[in-house]
C-alpha positions, -999 to +999 in steps of 0.1 A: +001-001+000+009+035-005-007+070-003-016+094-030-014+129-019-041+155-027-041+192-011-020+180+020-038+150+029-032+113+020-053+088+007-045+049+007-041+031-026-026-001-039-013-019-072-030-048-079-029-068-116-049-096-124-086-083-114-110-107-128-126-096-162-103-069-162-066-088-168-060-071-199-056-036-184-025-054-166-017-036-130-040-011-118-043+015-089-069+009-064-080+038-042-097+044-008-133+065-019-121+091+003-097+100-021-125+103-046-149+125-022-120+148-020-111+155-057-148+151-070-158+190-064-124+199-083-127+170-109-166+185-119-148+219-122-122+204-150-094+209-121-063+193-142-046+179-110-079+162-100-086+148-134-050+134-138-052+117-102-088+105-113-071+092-149-046+068-130-073+052-105-089+020-118-111+014-088-127+036-056-127+008-029-150+012+006-133+036+026-109+018+052-107-013+030-071-007+016-063+002+054-072-033+065-041-049+039-065-071+025-047-102+003-043-100-033-071-125-038-095-107-014-090-073-031-095-089-065-127-108-055-140-077-041-132-054-075-145-083-095-182-080-075-186-046-073-173-029-109 
């Protein structure tokens, strides 16, 4: 797990590969939904930084999930069921 910083606050993120149904995507980035909540107003205002961050994110997971450090298999299953 690593963190993406936006406006001085850090949000959990993680890279994962072989997501069911999206294997052709290769390695993708999953971020905490709180990141989306932080950038969405700026994103809707066409802010370039917010768009750049969102373009890097494949999926926003439920708040707190990444901090629980789920196994890759658990995270793949979660994304597969919710994407």
